[in-house]
N, C-alpha and C positions, 0 to 999 in steps of 0.2 A: 504494500500500500504506500503510495507516495505521500510524503509529509513535507511538502515544499516549504512550509512556514516554520518548521521546527528549528530550534536554535541549538547549535553546539556551543559549549564553552571550550575554548581552546585549552589544551592541556600543557602547552609549553610554558614553563615558568617565567616570571618576569625577570628582567636582567638583574635586579637586586638579589633575587633568590639564587640565581646562577653564580653570582660573584661573591656574595657575602654570607648569606644565611643558610643555604642548603647544605646537606650533609655530604655532598660530593666532594667538597673541598676541605672538610673538617680536619682530616688527618694531615693533609698537605699544609694546612695553615699551621699546624704544630711543627711540622718538619721544617718549614721555611718561615718561621714566625718573624724573624728579624726583617726579612724581605717584605712580608705581608704588612707588618707595622710601618715599615718605611715607605710604603706606597699607598697608605690609606687615603691620603689626600687625592691621589690620582684616581683611586677607586670611586671616590665621591664624584669626580668628574664624569666617570662612566655612568654611574647611576643617574646623574643629571643629564645624560645624553650629550655631554660635551665631548664627543668621541675623538675628534681630530686633535684637540689639545691634549687629551689623555694619551693618545697614540704618540704624539711628539715627546711627551715626558717619559714614556716608557722607552722610547728609542734612545733618549739621552741616558737613561739608566744603563742600557746595554753598552753604550759608548764608554761608560765609566767602568766597563768590565764586570758589570753585575749580571753575569750569565746564569741567571737562575731559571729553572723550568717555570716558576711562577710568573716571571716577567714575560717569557715567551707565551705562556698560556693566556695572560690578559691581552697581549697584543693580538693573539689569534682571535679572541672573543671580539675585540674591537673591529678587526678587519672583517670578521664574519658579519658583524652588525652593519657595516657600511658597504657590504657586498663585494669586498675584495677576497673572493673565495680561494683563489689560487694561493695568495699570500697567507691567508688564514690556515689553509691546509699545510703549507710549509712550516708554519710556526707550531701547529699542533704536532706535526711529525718531529720537530726539533725537541719539543717537550718530552715526547715519548722516548726519543733517543737518549736524552739526559736522565730520564726517570721512567723506565718501562712500566712502573706500577701506577702511573698517573692516569687514573680512570677518567677523570673529567675531560682530559684532552681527547681520549678515545671517543668519549660520548659526543664531544663537540664536532668531531669529524663526521659523524652521522648527521648532525644538525645541518651541516653544510649541504648535504644531499637533500635534506628536507626543505631547506630554504630555497633551493633551486627547483623544487617540485619533482625531483627525481625519486619518486616514491617507490618504484620497484627496486632501485638500487639501495635506497634507505632501508627497505624491508630486509633485503639480503644482508646488508651490513649489520643491522641490529640483531638479526638472528645469529650471526656469527659471534657478535659481542655477547649475546645471551649464553651461547654455548661455552664461551670462555669463562664467564663469571658465575654461571649457575652451578652451585656445588652442594646441593642438598641442604642439610641443616646448618652447615657452616657458611651458607651463601651470604654475601653482603646485601642485606635486605633492601636498603635504600637504593643502592646501585641497580639492583634487579628491577625495582619498581620504576626507576627512570627509563630503563631499557624497554620494559613492557609498555610504558606510557608512549614512547616513540613508535613502537610497533603498532599500537592502537591508532595513533595519528596517521600513520602510513596506510593502515587498513581502511580508515575512514575516507582518506583521500582517494583510495582506489574503489570506494563503494563496496568493500568487502565487509558487510555489516556484521555477519556472524563471527568472522575472525576478529573484528574490532571488539565485539562483546567479550570474546574469549580473552583477548589481551588485557582489556581494561579491568576485567574481573581479577586478573592476577595482580594488578596495581592495588585494587581495593583490599585484597588479602593482606597486603603489606602496609597500606594506608587506609584503615577502615573508615576514616572520616573525610576522605577526599571527595568533596561535593562535586567538583568539576568533572572528575572521572565518572562518578555515579550518574551525573546528568548525561554524559556522553553514552553510557551504557543504555540509559533509558531511550535516548533519541535513536540509537541504532536499532533497538527493539521496535520502535515505532516505524522505522524505515522498512522493516520486514513484516509489518502488520500485526505484531504481537503487543497489542495495546495494554493488556492487563499486566504483563511483565514490565513494560516501560513505566506504567503508572506506579507500580510497586517501588521501583528504584527512585522515582521522583519523590514519592512520599517519604522514603527513608532519608533522602537528601534534605527534604524540607524539615525533618526533625532536627537536623544539625544546624541548618541556616534558614530559619523560617521566613526571613525577609528577602531572600535571594530572588530577584525579579525574573531571571531566566528560568528558574525552577517553576515559579508561578505561571509564567507564560506557557511552559510546556505542559503543565497540569491542565491548563485551560484547553490546550490543544488536544490532550487525551479525552477530555469531556466532549469536545466537538467531534472527534473521531468515533467515539462510542455512540453518539447520537446519530451520526451518519450511518454507522453500521446497523443500528436498530431500525432506522428508516428503510434501509435496503431490505431488511427482513420482512417488514410490513408491506 
């Protein structure tokens, strides 16, 4: 059943989360604490979307022989944000050559593919990344959640609704209160005509964030679709 007016909540995190708050960088922040603290002012420029000035300052840091993976990482993020994808890929590869365990750089390489709407390639890349990091009970839960999130985004873009549901449910297993992902599961259900399942996920999301407008709009859509279905039966 087509649901032309249903709304997705994009699951890619805001730049602030990617750079400062999320768990992808937590361990690296400890390892490169002095570099991180020394560049906080530049990070604020990135958060404020003053990307070109931030880039110039990071390049100056490199010229001062501060060849830290963290510096290359942030340069890669900046170049990705301004659409310099080749340069960004080079910098993320440099991060990985300096520190092969730098997951966030590997993750960002996939984001470059997504940014360019190369969804099939992104799907293949993140599946490979999932295989590398998925290790049963010892899995890095937050990292795996981010990978499944991007797999879900790619599946949505390819209109593979059932696969998107599968991937996003894996995110919710690791982030039980991720309303954005719950909403996307609901909308994917609506896309394949499973209104009851979609409504169930929306109601669960609404318990967490009662005032979220997108959830309310999609619940209204559920009611509309149910009425249409009833009218067809009559």
